[in-house]
N, C-alpha and C positions, 0 to 999 in steps of 0.2 A: 504494500500500500504506500503510495507516494504522498508526501506532505508538501509537495511543490505548490507555491503560491500561484494562483491563476491571475493573470494580468491581461487587460485589453491591449497592452502594447505589443507590437510585433517583436518577436524574439530576434529577428535578423536586423531590423533597422530602427526599431523603437517608435515607429509611427503608430498613431491611434486610428487613422482613417481606414475604413474597410469598404469593400465593394462586393456586391452580389451580382454575378453575371446572370444573364437570362438562362432559364432552365426550368425543369419540372419542379412543382411544389414538393417539398420535403427532400429534394435532391440538390438544393442549392449549396454551394461551397462558399465559404467566406474567405476573401483574399485581402491581403494588405494592399492598399491603394498606391503605396509608394514602390515597393519592391516585388509585389506579387506573391508573397509567402502564402501558402495554403493553410488556413486554420482548420480545415476539415468541414464537415457538413454543418449547416446552420443550426440544426436542432442540437447537435453535440456541443457546438460553441456556446449556444444559448444556455444549455444546462450547466456548463462550466461557470458561466458568469451570472447564474440566476440570483445569487446573493447580492451582486451589485445592481442588477435590474430591480429587485425587490426594494432595495434601499432608495433608489432614484424614484421609483413609483410612489413610495410612501411619502417622499418629500413633495411630490407633485400633487398629491391629493389635497383637495380643499376640505376644511373641517365640516362644511355643510354637506359634502358628498356622503359622509357616513350617516348623517341624520336622515337623508333621503332614502337610503337603502333599506 
């Protein structure tokens, strides 16, 4: 079991910009926009960064949104 920290930075060039080329849904690969490093399939990349996405989403929620649900 690895304890390697997951980072949105490209391991080759350090860039954070990503791109998704055209393809079939659930088969998209995430690539570094600068050097083209392949991060793998989008769903796998998303699962690795889920904790970061959850944190950002919680900061974006408006307090009134919870009262409406």
